[in-house]
One Martini backbone bead per residue (centre of mass of N, CA, C, O) as a GRO file, in nm:
protein
   70
    1MET     BB    1   3.663   5.940  -3.686
    2ASN     BB    2   3.499   5.916  -3.978
    3ASN     BB    3   3.239   5.866  -4.190
    4ASP     BB    4   3.378   5.649  -4.366
    5ASP     BB    5   3.429   5.442  -4.138
    6ARG     BB    6   3.133   5.388  -4.064
    7VAL     BB    7   3.046   5.275  -4.334
    8ASN     BB    8   3.244   5.035  -4.333
    9ASP     BB    9   3.146   4.910  -4.066
   10ASP     BB   10   2.855   4.854  -4.159
   11LYS     BB   11   2.932   4.656  -4.384
   12ALA     BB   12   3.079   4.447  -4.208
   13GLU     BB   13   2.820   4.369  -4.034
   14THR     BB   14   2.636   4.282  -4.308
   15THR     BB   15   2.837   4.081  -4.398
   16PRO     BB   16   2.860   3.777  -4.480
   17PRO     BB   17   3.004   3.504  -4.436
   18THR     BB   18   3.287   3.322  -4.564
   19ASP     BB   19   3.448   3.101  -4.725
   20THR     BB   20   3.742   3.005  -4.878
   21SER     BB   21   3.595   3.064  -5.172
   22GLY     BB   22   3.380   3.321  -5.107
   23LYS     BB   23   3.131   3.200  -5.015
   24PRO     BB   24   2.861   3.192  -4.856
   25ASP     BB   25   2.817   3.133  -4.496
   26ASP     BB   26   2.604   2.932  -4.299
   27VAL     BB   27   2.652   2.910  -3.974
   28VAL     BB   28   2.390   2.802  -3.855
   29GLU     BB   29   2.354   2.559  -4.041
   30ARG     BB   30   2.623   2.426  -3.974
   31GLU     BB   31   2.569   2.386  -3.671
   32LEU     BB   32   2.321   2.208  -3.704
   33GLU     BB   33   2.461   1.983  -3.860
   34ASP     BB   34   2.674   1.917  -3.645
   35SER     BB   35   2.470   1.842  -3.420
   36ASP     BB   36   2.342   1.610  -3.575
   37SER     BB   37   2.599   1.444  -3.601
   38ASP     BB   38   2.646   1.412  -3.297
   39ALA     BB   39   2.379   1.265  -3.238
   40GLU     BB   40   2.433   1.024  -3.423
   41SER     BB   41   2.695   0.931  -3.286
   42LEU     BB   42   2.572   0.883  -3.008
   43GLU     BB   43   2.361   0.674  -3.095
   44GLU     BB   44   2.561   0.474  -3.213
   45ALA     BB   45   2.715   0.423  -2.949
   46ARG     BB   46   2.474   0.318  -2.789
   47ASN     BB   47   2.411   0.077  -2.972
   48GLN     BB   48   2.683  -0.063  -2.939
   49GLU     BB   49   2.663  -0.099  -2.634
   50ARG     BB   50   2.410  -0.275  -2.636
   51GLU     BB   51   2.529  -0.501  -2.810
   52ALA     BB   52   2.764  -0.569  -2.621
   53GLU     BB   53   2.591  -0.645  -2.376
   54GLU     BB   54   2.439  -0.877  -2.512
   55LEU     BB   55   2.690  -1.046  -2.572
   56ARG     BB   56   2.780  -1.081  -2.278
   57ARG     BB   57   2.528  -1.236  -2.190
   58LYS     BB   58   2.551  -1.472  -2.388
   59ILE     BB   59   2.829  -1.567  -2.299
   60ALA     BB   60   2.756  -1.622  -2.004
   61GLU     BB   61   2.540  -1.833  -2.068
   62ILE     BB   62   2.724  -2.033  -2.217
   63GLU     BB   63   2.929  -2.074  -1.987
   64ARG     BB   64   2.724  -2.197  -1.789
   65LYS     BB   65   2.643  -2.438  -1.964
   66VAL     BB   66   2.926  -2.560  -1.987
   67ALA     BB   67   2.976  -2.589  -1.679
   68ASP     BB   68   2.707  -2.780  -1.647
   69GLY     BB   69   2.692  -2.970  -1.924
   70ASN     BB   70   2.470  -2.848  -2.159
   0.00000   0.00000   0.00000
């Protein structure tokens, strides 16, 4: 390896990554946004599960009332 190769290697290490259009891509920011999206999706799924459980309880209560004749 000669000195020219080391200079090129140094530039490659300090050049920020780019997206497919050639614009700089902030990988850390993108990862943070993705993890926020994952957290929102998880919270949404938990809320849906809670709502489904509440509906199951209400249905069971109605079925008991119908079976009792009330």
